[in-house]
TIRO-2110 file (N, C-alpha, C; in Angstrom, 1 decimal):
// TIRO-2110
6.2, 16.3, -8.8, N, 1, A
5.5, 16.6, -7.6, CA, 1, A
6.5, 15.9, -6.4, C, 1, A
6.9, 16.6, -5.4, N, 2, A
7.6, 16.1, -4.3, CA, 2, A
6.4, 15.1, -3.4, C, 2, A
7.1, 13.9, -3.0, N, 3, A
6.2, 13.1, -2.2, CA, 3, A
7.1, 12.7, -1.2, C, 3, A
6.2, 12.6, 0.2, N, 4, A
7.0, 12.5, 1.5, CA, 4, A
6.1, 11.0, 1.9, C, 4, A
6.8, 9.8, 1.9, N, 5, A
6.1, 8.7, 2.1, CA, 5, A
6.0, 8.6, 3.6, C, 5, A
5.1, 8.5, 4.3, N, 6, A
5.3, 8.1, 6.0, CA, 6, A
5.6, 6.5, 6.1, C, 6, A
4.5, 5.9, 5.3, N, 7, A
4.9, 4.6, 6.1, CA, 7, A
4.2, 3.5, 4.5, C, 7, A
4.9, 2.4, 4.5, N, 8, A
4.5, 1.4, 3.3, CA, 8, A
4.1, 0.3, 4.4, C, 8, A
3.1, -0.1, 3.9, N, 9, A
2.1, -1.4, 4.3, CA, 9, A
2.0, -2.5, 3.2, C, 9, A
2.4, -3.6, 3.8, N, 10, A
2.4, -4.6, 2.5, CA, 10, A
2.0, -6.2, 3.1, C, 10, A
0.7, -6.3, 2.4, N, 11, A
0.1, -7.4, 3.0, CA, 11, A
0.3, -8.7, 2.1, C, 11, A
0.6, -10.0, 2.9, N, 12, A
0.9, -11.3, 2.5, CA, 12, A
1.9, -11.1, 1.4, C, 12, A
3.1, -10.6, 1.7, N, 13, A
4.2, -10.7, 0.7, CA, 13, A
4.7, -12.0, 0.3, C, 13, A
5.0, -12.3, -1.1, N, 14, A
5.5, -13.9, -1.6, CA, 14, A
6.9, -13.9, -0.7, C, 14, A
7.3, -15.3, -0.7, N, 15, A
8.5, -15.2, 0.0, CA, 15, A
9.8, -14.8, -1.0, C, 15, A
9.7, -14.6, -2.4, N, 16, A
10.6, -14.1, -3.1, CA, 16, A
10.6, -12.5, -2.8, C, 16, A
9.6, -12.2, -2.6, N, 17, A
9.6, -10.4, -2.2, CA, 17, A
10.6, -10.3, -0.9, C, 17, A
10.2, -11.2, -0.1, N, 18, A
10.7, -11.2, 1.3, CA, 18, A
12.2, -11.5, 1.1, C, 18, A
12.3, -12.4, 0.5, N, 19, A
14.1, -12.7, 0.1, CA, 19, A
14.8, -11.3, -0.5, C, 19, A
14.1, -10.9, -1.3, N, 20, A
14.6, -9.3, -1.9, CA, 20, A
14.9, -8.3, -1.0, C, 20, A
13.7, -8.2, -0.4, N, 21, A
13.7, -7.3, 0.6, CA, 21, A
14.8, -7.2, 1.8, C, 21, A
15.0, -8.7, 2.0, N, 22, A
16.1, -8.9, 3.3, CA, 22, A
17.4, -8.5, 2.7, C, 22, A
17.8, -8.8, 1.5, N, 23, A
19.0, -8.2, 0.7, CA, 23, A
19.0, -6.6, 0.5, C, 23, A
18.2, -6.2, 0.1, N, 24, A
18.1, -4.7, -0.2, CA, 24, A
17.8, -3.9, 1.0, C, 24, A
17.3, -4.3, 2.3, N, 25, A
17.4, -3.6, 3.5, CA, 25, A
18.5, -3.1, 4.2, C, 25, A
19.8, -3.9, 3.7, N, 26, A
21.1, -3.5, 4.1, CA, 26, A
21.6, -1.9, 3.6, C, 26, A
20.8, -1.7, 2.4, N, 27, A
21.2, -0.7, 1.8, CA, 27, A
20.3, 0.6, 2.3, C, 27, A
19.4, 0.6, 2.8, N, 28, A
18.3, 1.4, 3.3, CA, 28, A
18.9, 2.2, 4.6, C, 28, A
18.5, 3.2, 4.9, N, 29, A
18.5, 3.9, 6.0, CA, 29, A
17.7, 3.5, 7.1, C, 29, A
18.0, 3.6, 8.5, N, 30, A
17.1, 2.8, 9.4, CA, 30, A
15.9, 3.5, 9.2, C, 30, A
15.7, 4.5, 9.2, N, 31, A
14.5, 5.6, 9.2, CA, 31, A
13.7, 5.0, 7.9, C, 31, A
14.0, 4.6, 7.0, N, 32, A
13.2, 4.0, 5.8, CA, 32, A
12.9, 2.6, 6.2, C, 32, A
13.7, 1.7, 6.7, N, 33, A
13.3, 0.5, 7.1, CA, 33, A
12.3, 0.3, 8.2, C, 33, A
12.3, 1.4, 9.1, N, 34, A
11.1, 1.4, 10.2, CA, 34, A
9.8, 2.0, 9.6, C, 34, A
9.7, 2.5, 8.3, N, 35, A
8.6, 2.7, 7.9, CA, 35, A
7.5, 1.8, 7.0, C, 35, A
8.6, 0.5, 7.0, N, 36, A
7.8, -0.4, 5.9, CA, 36, A
7.3, -1.4, 7.0, C, 36, A
6.0, -1.7, 6.7, N, 37, A
5.5, -2.7, 7.7, CA, 37, A
4.7, -4.0, 6.8, C, 37, A
5.1, -5.1, 7.3, N, 38, A
4.6, -6.5, 6.8, CA, 38, A
3.3, -6.7, 7.6, C, 38, A
2.4, -7.2, 6.8, N, 39, A
1.0, -7.9, 7.5, CA, 39, A
0.8, -9.1, 7.0, C, 39, A
0.8, -9.9, 8.0, N, 40, A
0.4, -11.4, 7.8, CA, 40, A
-0.9, -11.8, 7.9, C, 40, A
-1.7, -10.9, 8.8, N, 41, A
-3.3, -11.1, 9.0, CA, 41, A
-3.7, -9.6, 9.1, C, 41, A
-5.2, -9.5, 9.2, N, 42, A
-6.0, -8.6, 9.3, CA, 42, A
-5.8, -8.1, 10.7, C, 42, A
-5.6, -8.6, 11.9, N, 43, A
-5.2, -7.8, 13.3, CA, 43, A
-4.0, -6.9, 13.1, C, 43, A
-3.1, -7.6, 12.5, N, 44, A
-1.6, -6.7, 12.5, CA, 44, A
-2.0, -5.5, 11.7, C, 44, A
-3.1, -5.6, 10.6, N, 45, A
-3.3, -4.3, 9.8, CA, 45, A
-3.9, -3.4, 10.8, C, 45, A
-4.8, -3.9, 11.4, N, 46, A
-5.9, -3.2, 12.2, CA, 46, A
-5.1, -2.4, 13.3, C, 46, A
-4.0, -2.7, 13.5, N, 47, A
-3.1, -1.9, 14.5, CA, 47, A
-2.7, -0.5, 14.0, C, 47, A
-2.7, -0.6, 12.7, N, 48, A
-2.5, 0.7, 12.4, CA, 48, A
-3.3, 1.6, 11.6, C, 48, A
-4.4, 0.7, 10.9, N, 49, A
-5.7, 1.6, 10.4, CA, 49, A
-6.9, 0.8, 11.0, C, 49, A
-7.8, 1.8, 11.1, N, 50, A
-9.1, 2.0, 11.8, CA, 50, A
-9.9, 0.8, 10.5, C, 50, A
-10.7, 0.0, 11.3, N, 51, A
-11.6, -0.8, 10.5, CA, 51, A
-12.7, 0.3, 9.6, C, 51, A
-13.1, 1.4, 9.9, N, 52, A
-14.0, 2.1, 9.2, CA, 52, A
-13.4, 3.0, 7.8, C, 52, A
-12.0, 2.7, 7.5, N, 53, A
-11.0, 2.9, 6.5, CA, 53, A
-10.7, 1.9, 5.7, C, 53, A
-11.0, 0.5, 6.0, N, 54, A
-10.5, -0.4, 5.4, CA, 54, A
-11.7, -0.9, 4.5, C, 54, A
-11.5, -1.5, 3.2, N, 55, A
-12.5, -2.5, 2.6, CA, 55, A
-12.9, -4.0, 3.4, C, 55, A
-14.0, -4.5, 3.0, N, 56, A
-14.4, -5.8, 3.5, CA, 56, A
-13.4, -6.9, 3.4, C, 56, A
-12.9, -7.0, 2.3, N, 57, A
-11.9, -8.0, 2.1, CA, 57, A
-10.5, -7.8, 3.1, C, 57, A
-10.2, -6.7, 3.7, N, 58, A
-9.2, -6.6, 4.8, CA, 58, A
-9.9, -6.4, 6.1, C, 58, A
-11.1, -7.1, 6.2, N, 59, A
-11.8, -7.0, 7.6, CA, 59, A
-12.5, -5.7, 8.0, C, 59, A
-12.5, -4.6, 7.1, N, 60, A
-13.2, -3.4, 7.2, CA, 60, A
-14.5, -3.2, 7.2, C, 60, A
-14.9, -2.2, 7.3, N, 61, A
-16.5, -1.8, 7.0, CA, 61, A
-17.1, -1.1, 5.8, C, 61, A
-15.9, -1.0, 4.7, N, 62, A
-16.4, -0.4, 3.6, CA, 62, A
-16.7, -1.5, 2.4, C, 62, A
-17.8, -1.2, 1.9, N, 63, A
-17.8, -2.4, 0.6, CA, 63, A
-17.1, -1.6, -0.4, C, 63, A
-17.1, -2.6, -1.4, N, 64, A
-16.0, -2.3, -2.5, CA, 64, A
-16.6, -0.7, -3.2, C, 64, A
-17.7, -0.5, -3.4, N, 65, A
-18.1, 0.9, -4.0, CA, 65, A
-17.8, 2.1, -3.2, C, 65, A
-17.5, 2.0, -2.1, N, 66, A
-17.1, 2.9, -1.0, CA, 66, A
-15.5, 3.0, -0.6, C, 66, A
-15.0, 1.8, -1.0, N, 67, A
-13.6, 1.8, -0.8, CA, 67, A
-12.8, 2.6, -2.1, C, 67, A
-13.4, 2.1, -3.1, N, 68, A
-12.9, 2.7, -4.5, CA, 68, A
-13.6, 3.9, -4.8, C, 68, A
-13.2, 5.1, -5.0, N, 69, A
-13.8, 6.3, -5.4, CA, 69, A
-13.7, 6.1, -7.1, C, 69, A
-14.8, 5.9, -7.6, N, 70, A
-15.0, 6.0, -9.0, CA, 70, A
-14.9, 7.1, -9.9, C, 70, A
-15.2, 8.1, -9.1, N, 71, A
-14.7, 9.4, -10.0, CA, 71, A
-13.1, 9.3, -10.4, C, 71, A
-12.6, 9.2, -9.4, N, 72, A
-11.0, 9.4, -9.5, CA, 72, A
-10.9, 8.3, -10.6, C, 72, A
-10.9, 6.9, -10.4, N, 73, A
-10.6, 6.1, -11.5, CA, 73, A
-11.2, 6.1, -12.9, C, 73, A
-12.5, 6.8, -13.0, N, 74, A
-13.0, 7.1, -14.3, CA, 74, A
-12.2, 8.1, -15.0, C, 74, A
-11.7, 9.4, -14.1, N, 75, A
-11.0, 10.4, -14.8, CA, 75, A
-9.4, 9.6, -15.2, C, 75, A
-9.0, 8.8, -14.2, N, 76, A
-7.7, 8.3, -14.6, CA, 76, A
-7.8, 7.5, -16.1, C, 76, A
-8.9, 6.9, -16.2, N, 77, A
-9.1, 6.2, -17.4, CA, 77, A
-9.4, 6.9, -18.9, C, 77, A
-10.3, 8.1, -18.5, N, 78, A
-10.6, 9.1, -19.6, CA, 78, A
-9.1, 9.7, -20.0, C, 78, A
-8.2, 9.8, -19.2, N, 79, A
-7.0, 10.6, -19.5, CA, 79, A
-6.3, 9.8, -20.0, C, 79, A
-6.0, 8.4, -19.6, N, 80, A
-5.2, 7.4, -20.3, CA, 80, A
-3.9, 8.4, -21.0, C, 80, A
-3.2, 8.9, -20.3, N, 81, A
-1.9, 9.3, -21.2, CA, 81, A
-0.7, 8.7, -21.0, C, 81, A
0.0, 8.0, -21.9, N, 82, A
1.0, 7.2, -21.7, CA, 82, A
2.3, 7.8, -21.2, C, 82, A
2.9, 7.3, -20.4, N, 83, A
4.2, 7.8, -20.0, CA, 83, A
5.4, 8.1, -21.3, C, 83, A
5.5, 9.2, -21.2, N, 84, A
6.5, 9.5, -22.6, CA, 84, A
8.0, 9.8, -22.0, C, 84, A
8.2, 9.6, -20.9, N, 85, A
9.6, 9.6, -20.3, CA, 85, A
10.1, 11.1, -20.3, C, 85, A
11.6, 11.0, -20.1, N, 86, A
12.3, 12.4, -20.2, CA, 86, A
12.5, 12.8, -21.3, C, 86, A
END
């Protein structure tokens, strides 16, 4: 299934990740680099997402049950099909 990624948001990346990213970004197109956002606090994240769509752990309004759709996770666990490769 084709997938178009509009943006990637990374919260509190470890220093090792940041170092690898700095090297890897040289090989990325500018369009892709502009779609990757790093957040070190909730205020930065709230500039991209409204609080009503975020869980409490990220300074939002949703509790854990509202933030995680249990029907989807239960269905994924039920199927539990291992990746077979090509």
